[in-house]
C-alpha positions as CSV (number, residue, x, y, z in Angstrom):
1,X,197.9,130.2,100.7
2,X,198.4,127.0,98.4
3,X,200.3,126.7,95.4
4,X,198.6,127.4,91.9
5,X,199.1,126.3,88.5
6,X,202.4,128.3,87.2
7,X,201.7,129.2,83.6
8,X,205.4,130.6,82.0
9,X,204.0,133.2,80.0
10,X,202.6,136.8,81.3
11,X,199.8,137.6,78.9
12,X,197.6,134.4,81.0
13,X,197.0,135.4,84.5
14,X,194.8,134.3,87.0
15,X,192.3,138.0,87.5
16,X,190.7,136.6,90.9
17,X,191.7,134.5,93.9
18,X,190.3,133.3,97.3
19,X,191.8,131.7,99.7
20,X,190.2,129.6,103.0
21,X,192.0,127.2,104.9
22,X,192.9,124.1,103.1
23,X,190.9,125.6,100.4
24,X,191.6,128.2,97.4
25,X,189.8,128.9,94.4
26,X,190.8,131.3,91.3
27,X,189.6,132.4,87.7
28,X,191.6,132.4,85.1
29,X,190.5,134.2,82.1
30,X,192.1,134.3,78.5
31,X,191.5,136.9,76.1
32,X,193.9,136.3,73.1
33,X,195.0,134.0,70.5
34,X,198.9,133.4,71.5
35,X,199.7,130.0,72.9
36,X,200.7,129.2,76.9
37,X,202.3,126.3,78.6
38,X,201.7,125.3,82.2
39,X,202.9,123.5,85.1
40,X,201.4,122.3,88.4
41,X,203.4,119.7,90.8
42,X,201.9,120.9,94.3
43,X,201.1,119.3,97.4
44,X,197.4,119.8,96.9
45,X,195.0,118.2,94.9
46,X,194.3,120.4,92.0
47,X,191.2,120.7,90.0
48,X,190.7,122.9,86.6
49,X,186.9,123.6,85.7
50,X,186.4,124.9,82.1
51,X,183.5,127.1,82.3
52,X,183.8,128.5,78.3
53,X,185.8,128.8,75.5
54,X,187.6,126.5,72.6
55,X,191.0,125.7,71.8
56,X,192.8,125.3,68.3
57,X,195.1,122.7,69.8
58,X,195.8,122.1,73.5
59,X,197.6,118.9,74.9
60,X,197.8,118.0,78.6
61,X,199.6,115.0,80.4
62,X,200.1,113.6,83.9
63,X,203.4,112.4,85.1
64,X,204.7,112.1,81.6
65,X,202.1,109.7,80.9
66,X,198.5,109.8,79.6
67,X,199.1,112.6,77.0
68,X,195.5,114.3,76.0
69,X,194.7,116.0,72.9
70,X,191.0,117.9,73.5
71,X,189.5,121.1,71.9
72,X,186.2,121.9,73.8
73,X,186.9,123.4,77.2
74,X,183.1,124.1,78.3
75,X,182.0,121.7,81.1
76,X,185.5,119.8,81.2
77,X,188.0,119.3,84.0
78,X,190.8,117.8,84.8
79,X,191.7,116.3,88.3
80,X,195.2,116.6,89.7
81,X,195.8,114.6,92.4
82,X,198.7,116.0,95.1
83,X,202.2,115.2,94.0
84,X,201.4,114.5,90.7
85,X,203.2,116.6,87.7
86,X,200.5,118.0,85.3
87,X,201.6,119.7,82.3
88,X,200.7,121.2,78.8
89,X,200.1,123.8,76.2
90,X,197.1,125.3,75.2
91,X,196.6,127.6,71.7
92,X,193.2,129.5,72.1
93,X,190.5,129.7,69.5
94,X,188.1,131.8,71.6
95,X,188.3,133.7,74.9
96,X,188.4,131.2,77.4
97,X,187.3,131.1,81.1
98,X,188.6,128.4,83.9
99,X,187.4,128.2,87.7
100,X,190.8,126.4,89.4
101,X,190.4,124.8,92.7
102,X,192.8,123.4,95.3
103,X,192.4,121.8,98.1
104,X,194.6,120.7,100.6
105,X,193.8,117.0,102.5
106,X,196.4,118.1,105.6
107,X,194.5,121.2,106.5
108,X,192.5,119.0,108.7
109,X,189.2,120.5,106.9
110,X,187.9,117.4,105.1
111,X,186.8,114.3,106.7
112,X,189.4,111.6,108.0
113,X,187.6,108.7,105.7
114,X,187.8,111.2,103.1
115,X,191.2,110.0,101.4
116,X,192.1,112.3,98.8
117,X,195.1,109.8,97.9
118,X,192.8,107.5,96.5
119,X,191.5,110.0,93.4
120,X,193.4,109.0,90.0
121,X,194.0,111.3,87.6
122,X,191.7,112.4,84.7
123,X,191.7,114.5,81.9
124,X,189.0,116.4,79.7
125,X,186.6,114.6,82.2
126,X,182.9,115.7,82.4
127,X,180.2,115.6,84.9
128,X,176.7,117.8,85.6
129,X,177.3,118.0,89.3
130,X,181.0,118.9,89.4
131,X,180.6,121.3,87.0
132,X,177.2,123.2,89.2
133,X,179.7,123.1,92.2
134,X,182.8,124.5,90.1
135,X,180.2,127.2,89.3
136,X,179.7,128.2,93.1
137,X,183.1,128.5,93.6
138,X,183.0,130.6,90.5
139,X,180.5,132.8,92.2
140,X,182.2,132.9,95.6
141,X,185.5,134.5,93.8
142,X,183.5,136.9,91.6
143,X,181.6,138.0,94.5
144,X,181.5,141.7,95.7
145,X,182.6,141.1,98.7
146,X,184.3,137.8,100.5
147,X,181.9,135.4,101.2
148,X,183.8,134.1,104.1
149,X,185.9,131.1,105.6
150,X,182.6,129.4,106.6
151,X,181.2,129.5,103.1
152,X,184.7,128.4,101.4
153,X,185.2,125.6,103.7
154,X,181.8,124.0,103.8
155,X,182.2,123.9,99.8
156,X,185.6,122.5,100.0
157,X,184.2,119.6,101.7
158,X,181.5,119.2,99.4
159,X,183.5,119.3,96.4
160,X,185.7,116.8,98.2
161,X,182.3,114.0,98.7
162,X,180.9,114.6,95.1
163,X,184.9,114.0,93.8
164,X,185.0,110.5,95.3
165,X,180.8,109.4,94.8
166,X,181.8,110.3,91.2
167,X,184.9,108.4,91.3
168,X,184.0,105.4,92.7
169,X,180.3,105.7,91.1
170,X,178.6,105.0,94.6
171,X,177.5,107.2,97.9
172,X,181.0,107.6,99.9
173,X,181.3,105.0,102.3
174,X,182.3,106.5,105.7
175,X,181.7,106.1,109.4
176,X,178.4,107.3,110.2
177,X,177.5,110.1,112.5
178,X,174.8,109.1,115.2
179,X,172.5,111.6,115.7
180,X,173.3,115.2,115.8
181,X,175.1,117.4,118.1
182,X,174.8,116.6,122.0
183,X,173.0,119.3,124.2
184,X,176.2,120.0,125.5
185,X,178.0,120.5,121.8
186,X,175.1,122.4,120.7
187,X,175.1,125.0,123.3
188,X,178.7,125.3,122.8
189,X,178.5,126.2,119.6
190,X,175.6,128.3,119.4
191,X,176.6,130.0,122.5
192,X,179.9,130.9,120.4
193,X,178.3,131.7,117.3
194,X,175.7,134.2,119.4
195,X,178.8,135.8,121.1
196,X,181.1,136.0,118.1
197,X,178.3,137.0,115.4
198,X,180.4,140.3,114.7
199,X,183.2,138.6,113.5
200,X,184.4,136.4,110.6
201,X,183.4,132.4,111.8
202,X,184.8,129.4,110.3
203,X,184.0,126.1,109.9
204,X,186.9,124.5,111.3
205,X,186.8,126.9,114.2
206,X,183.3,125.6,114.9
207,X,184.3,121.7,114.7
208,X,186.8,122.5,116.9
209,X,184.4,123.8,119.8
210,X,182.6,120.5,119.0
211,X,185.7,118.2,119.3
212,X,184.5,117.0,116.0
213,X,186.1,116.8,112.1
214,X,185.1,119.6,109.9
215,X,183.2,116.7,108.0
216,X,181.5,114.9,111.1
217,X,180.2,118.6,112.3
218,X,178.7,119.8,109.3
219,X,176.2,116.8,109.2
220,X,175.5,116.3,112.8
221,X,175.2,120.3,113.1
222,X,172.6,120.1,110.2
223,X,171.1,117.2,112.0
224,X,170.1,119.3,115.1
225,X,169.2,122.6,113.3
226,X,168.1,121.4,109.5
227,X,170.2,124.2,108.4
228,X,174.1,123.9,107.4
229,X,176.3,125.8,109.6
230,X,176.8,128.7,106.9
231,X,172.9,128.8,106.5
232,X,172.2,129.0,110.2
233,X,174.6,131.8,110.7
234,X,173.5,133.8,108.0
235,X,170.1,133.5,109.5
236,X,170.9,134.5,112.8
237,X,172.9,137.6,111.4
238,X,169.6,138.6,109.5
239,X,167.3,138.3,113.0
240,X,169.5,140.6,114.5
241,X,170.0,142.6,111.9
242,X,166.2,143.0,112.1
243,X,166.7,144.3,115.3
244,X,169.4,146.8,114.8
245,X,167.1,148.2,111.9
246,X,164.6,148.8,114.2
247,X,166.8,152.0,115.6
248,X,167.3,154.5,113.0
249,X,170.5,155.9,114.8
250,X,172.5,153.1,112.9
251,X,173.4,153.1,109.6
252,X,173.1,150.3,107.0
253,X,176.5,149.8,107.1
254,X,176.3,150.0,110.9
255,X,174.4,147.2,110.8
256,X,175.9,145.1,108.3
257,X,179.4,145.6,110.3
258,X,177.7,144.8,113.6
259,X,175.9,141.6,112.6
260,X,179.5,140.2,110.7
261,X,178.8,140.9,107.0
262,X,181.9,142.3,105.4
263,X,179.6,145.3,103.7
264,X,176.6,146.6,103.3
265,X,176.6,145.3,99.9
266,X,177.1,142.1,101.4
267,X,174.4,142.4,103.6
268,X,171.9,143.6,101.5
269,X,172.0,141.0,98.9
270,X,172.2,138.0,102.1
271,X,169.0,140.4,103.4
272,X,167.2,140.3,100.4
273,X,167.5,137.0,99.9
274,X,166.2,136.0,103.5
275,X,163.6,138.4,103.6
276,X,162.8,139.5,100.0
277,X,162.9,143.1,100.6
278,X,166.0,145.3,101.0
279,X,167.4,146.7,104.6
280,X,166.1,150.1,103.9
281,X,162.8,148.7,102.6
282,X,162.4,146.6,105.8
283,X,163.3,149.3,107.5
284,X,160.9,151.8,105.9
285,X,157.9,149.4,106.1
286,X,158.6,149.3,109.7
287,X,158.5,153.2,110.6
């Protein structure tokens, strides 16, 4: 688990947190007007995205410099490089909601050309694309069932790329992957997925099978299949679930667990997205 923002007062604590390999996200809500102060100086890149709310007053700084006072929270974010000291205080004017994301450049999840040490601190910044990605982390943290390592690690890679694109103001310069997976890589990876479909499958795990970095693997896999690894695995799980649903000896929960979903709620949501029907309705249509 990556280190988190430290808040000195007990009345402000993160309500939800999810940890993946090298990526963590947590939801922070404040509901009263009492002031609080905070600090972060961990080994991970820290990002704080404001989703809603306003402040009466707030001052933040990085390494004792660049002190910034700001009021509006929604659609503003802070970027704090690993090892930098971030601190400040806040006096809420309304209820506030943040999603905080931590990226560990040492985890092996990120592409080796994505040098997060070049990311400079920014306070109260704005960008529509980065805020849209932050909302995906909010959805992942608040999902009724965990979305799995593959989803979180993929989103972590995407966020790192978007950060560098935003900072550089141009496309990230990275070594191009020529073509997709080789036949050997494709067969090894997809064979593993089919064999272990009932288990949790991670991005780093798949990338190692192909002897690629996670970012190279994501790119090559999509070139070979037309889908991200997460979407491909989910689609395969739905197809396998259809086969099991035809056998009424299996309950909906049995089918969900057999194809790798955390439970019937997550399964029903994914199945409806993929087919337009609930698992129960799909089964009834085929009776």
